[in-house]
C-alpha positions in Angstrom: 29.5 15.6 2.4 26.4 14.6 0.5 23.7 16.4 2.4 23.0 20.1 2.1 20.5 22.3 3.8 19.1 25.2 1.8 17.2 28.0 3.5 14.7 29.8 1.2 13.1 33.2 1.7 9.6 33.3 0.4 8.7 37.0 0.1 5.1 36.6 -1.1 4.0 34.2 1.7 6.3 35.3 4.5 8.0 31.9 4.7 11.4 30.6 5.6 11.6 27.1 4.2 14.3 24.6 5.0 15.1 22.2 2.1 17.3 19.1 2.5 19.2 18.1 -0.6 21.3 15.0 -1.0 23.8 16.0 -3.7 24.9 12.5 -4.5 21.4 10.9 -4.9 20.1 14.3 -6.0 16.9 13.9 -3.9 15.2 16.7 -2.1 12.7 17.1 0.8 11.1 20.0 2.6 12.2 19.9 6.3 10.3 22.8 7.8 8.5 26.0 7.1 8.6 29.0 9.4 6.1 31.9 9.1 8.3 35.0 9.7 5.8 37.7 8.8 5.6 40.1 5.8 8.2 40.1 3.0 11.2 38.3 4.4 14.0 39.2 1.9 17.8 38.8 2.1 19.2 35.9 4.0 22.7 35.7 5.4 24.4 32.9 7.3 26.8 33.8 10.1 30.5 32.9 9.9 30.1 29.7 12.0 27.0 28.8 10.0 24.9 28.3 13.1 22.7 31.3 12.7 20.6 32.7 9.9 19.8 36.4 9.6 16.8 37.6 7.6 15.8 41.2 6.8 12.3 42.3 5.9 11.1 44.5 3.2 7.8 45.6 4.9 6.7 46.9 8.3 7.7 46.1 10.9 11.2 46.7 9.5 13.6 44.3 11.3 16.4 41.9 11.1 15.6 38.5 12.6 18.3 36.1 13.8 17.3 32.5 13.6 19.0 29.6 15.4 19.6 26.6 13.2 18.4 23.4 14.9 19.9 19.9 14.5 17.1 18.7 12.4 17.6 21.5 9.9 14.7 23.7 11.1 15.1 27.1 12.6 13.6 29.1 15.4 13.6 32.9 16.1 16.4 33.8 18.5 16.1 37.6 18.2 14.4 40.4 16.3 15.9 43.8 16.2 14.7 47.0 14.5 16.1 47.9 11.2 16.0 51.6 9.9 15.5 50.6 6.3 13.4 48.4 4.1 16.2 46.1 3.4 17.0 45.2 -0.2 20.3 43.5 0.7 21.9 42.4 3.9 25.5 41.5 4.6 28.1 41.2 7.4 31.9 41.7 7.6 33.8 38.3 7.6 34.6 38.7 11.3 30.8 39.2 12.0 31.4 42.5 13.8 29.4 44.8 11.5 26.1 44.5 9.7 25.0 46.4 6.6 21.8 46.9 4.8 20.8 49.0 1.8 17.4 50.3 0.7 16.8 50.4 -3.1 13.8 52.8 -2.9 15.2 55.1 -0.2 18.7 55.2 -1.7 20.2 54.7 1.8 22.9 52.6 3.4 22.9 51.6 7.1 25.4 49.8 9.3 25.6 48.8 12.9 27.9 46.9 15.2 27.3 43.2 16.1 27.7 42.1 19.7 29.8 39.1 20.9 26.6 37.0 20.9 26.1 37.7 17.2 23.1 40.0 17.6 22.9 43.4 16.0 23.1 46.4 18.2 20.0 48.2 16.9 20.6 51.2 19.2 23.7 52.1 17.1 22.4 52.0 13.5 24.1 54.7 11.3 22.2 55.7 8.2 23.4 57.8 5.3 22.2 58.7 1.8 24.1 57.1 -1.1 23.8 57.1 -4.9 20.5 56.3 -6.6 18.9 52.9 -6.0 21.5 50.8 -4.3 20.9 47.1 -4.8 23.8 45.5 -3.0 26.3 46.1 -0.2 29.2 43.6 -0.2 32.2 43.5 2.1 35.5 42.3 0.7 36.7 38.9 1.9 39.4 40.5 4.0 36.9 42.8 5.7 38.9 46.0 4.9 36.5 47.5 2.3 32.8 47.6 1.6 31.2 48.2 -1.8 27.7 49.5 -2.5 26.3 48.8 -6.0 24.1 51.7 -7.1 21.9 50.6 -10.0 20.4 54.1 -10.7 23.8 55.8 -10.4 25.6 53.2 -12.6 28.4 52.8 -10.2 30.0 50.8 -7.4 30.8 53.1 -4.5 33.8 52.1 -2.2 34.2 52.5 1.5 37.0 51.7 3.9 36.2 50.1 7.2 37.8 52.1 10.0 37.1 51.6 13.7 33.6 50.3 13.2 32.7 53.0 10.7 32.6 53.3 6.9 34.6 56.0 5.3 33.8 56.8 1.6 36.8 56.4 -0.7 36.2 57.6 -4.3 39.5 56.0 -5.5 38.4 52.4 -5.0 35.0 52.3 -6.7 34.1 52.2 -10.4 31.8 54.2 -12.6 29.9 52.3 -15.3 28.4 53.5 -18.5 25.0 55.2 -18.4 22.1 52.7 -18.6 24.0 49.6 -17.6 22.3 49.3 -14.2 24.9 47.4 -12.1 22.9 45.2 -9.6 24.8 42.5 -7.6 28.5 41.8 -6.9 30.2 38.7 -5.7 33.9 38.2 -4.8 36.0 35.0 -5.1 37.7 33.7 -1.9 40.9 35.6 -2.6 39.1 38.9 -3.0 41.1 39.8 -6.0 38.4 39.0 -8.5 34.8 40.3 -8.4 31.9 39.5 -10.7 29.0 41.9 -11.2 25.7 41.5 -13.1 24.2 44.4 -15.0 20.4 44.5 -14.6 19.9 46.6 -17.7 23.1 46.3 -19.8 22.9 42.5 -20.4 26.4 41.6 -19.2 28.4 39.9 -16.5 31.4 42.1 -15.6 34.7 40.8 -14.4 36.4 43.2 -11.9 39.9 42.9 -10.6 40.6 44.2 -7.0 43.9 45.5 -5.8 44.4 43.6 -2.5 46.2 46.5 -0.9 44.2 49.6 -1.9 40.9 47.8 -2.5 40.5 49.6 -5.9 38.2 47.9 -8.4 39.0 47.9 -12.2 36.8 46.6 -15.0 38.6 43.8 -16.8 36.0 42.5 -19.3 32.4 41.8 -20.0 30.4 38.9 -21.5 26.7 38.8 -22.3 24.4 36.7 -20.1 21.6 36.5 -22.7 21.4 34.7 -26.0 20.3 35.9 -29.4 17.3 33.6 -29.1 16.2 35.6 -26.0 15.7 38.6 -28.4 16.2 41.2 -25.6 16.9 44.9 -26.0 18.8 47.0 -23.5 16.9 47.6 -20.3 15.4 50.9 -19.3 16.1 52.6 -16.0 12.9 53.3 -14.1 13.5 55.8 -11.2 12.1 54.8 -7.7 8.4 55.8 -7.4 7.8 55.7 -11.2 5.7 53.1 -13.0 7.4 51.3 -15.8 5.6 51.5 -19.2 4.7 48.5 -21.3 7.7 49.2 -23.5 10.0 49.4 -20.5 9.0 45.8 -19.7 8.8 44.2 -23.2 11.8 42.2 -24.4 14.3 44.2 -22.4 17.2 43.0 -20.3 16.4 42.4 -16.6 19.4 40.6 -15.1 19.1 39.5 -11.5 21.6 37.2 -9.7 24.9 35.5 -9.8 26.1 32.2 -8.4 29.9 31.8 -8.3 31.6 28.4 -8.1 33.6 28.3 -4.8 36.6 27.0 -6.8 36.0 29.8 -9.4 35.7 27.4 -12.4 32.3 28.8 -13.5 29.6 31.4 -12.8 25.8 31.3 -13.4 23.7 34.4 -14.1 19.9 34.6 -14.1 17.8 36.7 -16.5 14.3 37.5 -15.4 12.7 38.8 -18.6 13.6 35.7 -20.7 13.6 33.4 -17.6 17.0 31.9 -18.4 20.2 30.9 -16.7 23.6 31.4 -18.4 26.6 29.2 -17.4 30.0 30.8 -18.2 33.4 29.1 -17.7 36.1 31.0 -15.8 39.8 30.6 -16.5 42.5 30.1 -13.9 43.3 33.8 -14.0 39.7 34.7 -13.3 38.9 35.8 -16.8 35.9 34.6 -18.7 36.1 31.4 -20.8 33.5 29.9 -23.1 29.8 30.0 -22.6 29.0 26.5 -21.5 25.2 26.5 -21.4 22.1 28.7 -21.6 18.8 27.2 -20.5 15.2 28.2 -19.7 14.3 28.1 -16.0 11.7 29.1 -13.4 9.5 32.1 -14.4 11.2 35.4 -13.4 14.2 34.0 -11.5 15.1 36.8 -9.2 16.6 34.5 -6.6 19.4 32.0 -7.2 22.0 30.4 -5.0 24.6 27.7 -4.6 23.9 24.3 -3.0 27.3 22.8 -2.1 30.0 22.9 -4.8 28.2 21.4 -7.8 24.6 22.5 -7.7 22.6 25.8 -8.2 19.0 26.5 -7.3 16.8 29.1 -9.0 13.3 30.2 -7.9 10.2 31.6 -9.4 9.8 35.0 -7.9 6.0 35.2 -8.6 5.4 31.4 -8.1 6.0 28.6 -5.6 8.7 26.5 -7.1 12.5 26.3 -7.5 14.6 24.0 -9.6 18.0 22.5 -8.6 20.6 22.1 -11.3 23.8 20.0 -11.4 26.6 22.1 -12.8 29.5 20.6 -14.8 29.8 21.6 -18.5 26.0 22.2 -18.6 23.1 23.0 -16.3 21.2 19.8 -15.8 17.9 20.0 -13.8 17.8 17.3 -11.2 15.1 18.2 -8.7 12.2 20.6 -8.1 10.9 22.0 -4.8 7.3 23.3 -4.3 5.5 25.4 -1.8 8.1 28.1 -1.4 5.8 31.1 -1.4 7.6 33.4 -3.9 11.3 32.4 -3.4 13.7 35.3 -3.7 16.7 34.4 -1.7 18.7 31.2 -0.9 21.5 30.3 1.6 23.0 26.9 2.0 25.2 24.9 4.3 26.3 21.3 4.6 24.5 19.3 7.3 
């Protein structure tokens, strides 16, 4: 399949933009723009890839379900209340439970999903978790859920039981002080996870026991280069204002894009505005660094397009660049008018 549709969340301008990309000709066009209101943030495609869910980071707090139309555009199917300003949104693989976390409130919420794929917003359960959660990620088998807590330097594990989450201290992992774990992705088997440190400057390879769900740190590699000249990042508690020193030449890792065949992984660094391409071995371990390139200014958002391309966006700008991935990151196309792109989700069309 040569045509991909990429849905882009533009937080600054309140836009959901549909981009069509021909991954053979490597040409791109904007299909549609939908004004969804203030601060659309995380995007999540449903299992059948016919619906797109979007959570907001500003009032009115909600999760919108968008129907994907044949021409690639989308229309609002439903809007339900959300109890949190959502930093991250995810669903179990069977599409029966929805999860959000709030970075500033340090809270996790979950709710059941009806047979029509809409969230039951009368049944949200909210609880306090560790400081500044930035990610909530179910395992591919749907048996466990992991909350990445940047301020607490840990991944907290939960077991899924009868539509509820039960904390399990045995399956999470504690990181060193000041590493600031941010986002977590699993490979298709669920036996390998990859996590980016916002402050510590590394991508972390985690192994996962398929029976117990327990995570174990296997190894780390840096995602920055000496030429970036970055120091360790500084943790800034919610509600505090970072100093000039906190923001000067310090690690500020953001996002990961994992090859579906697990041959490589790309990490974005916002302070230096770079992308790092790292090879992965057959056993899931890190291979050689393949490439390290400058990219869009402050690339908070990044995502896959098909099997061989990655897109990275300028958080404070309007543009995103698409890269072909082999043994290097080769820029092949640019998209404009995205309104502060911070999240990407793609499907074949």
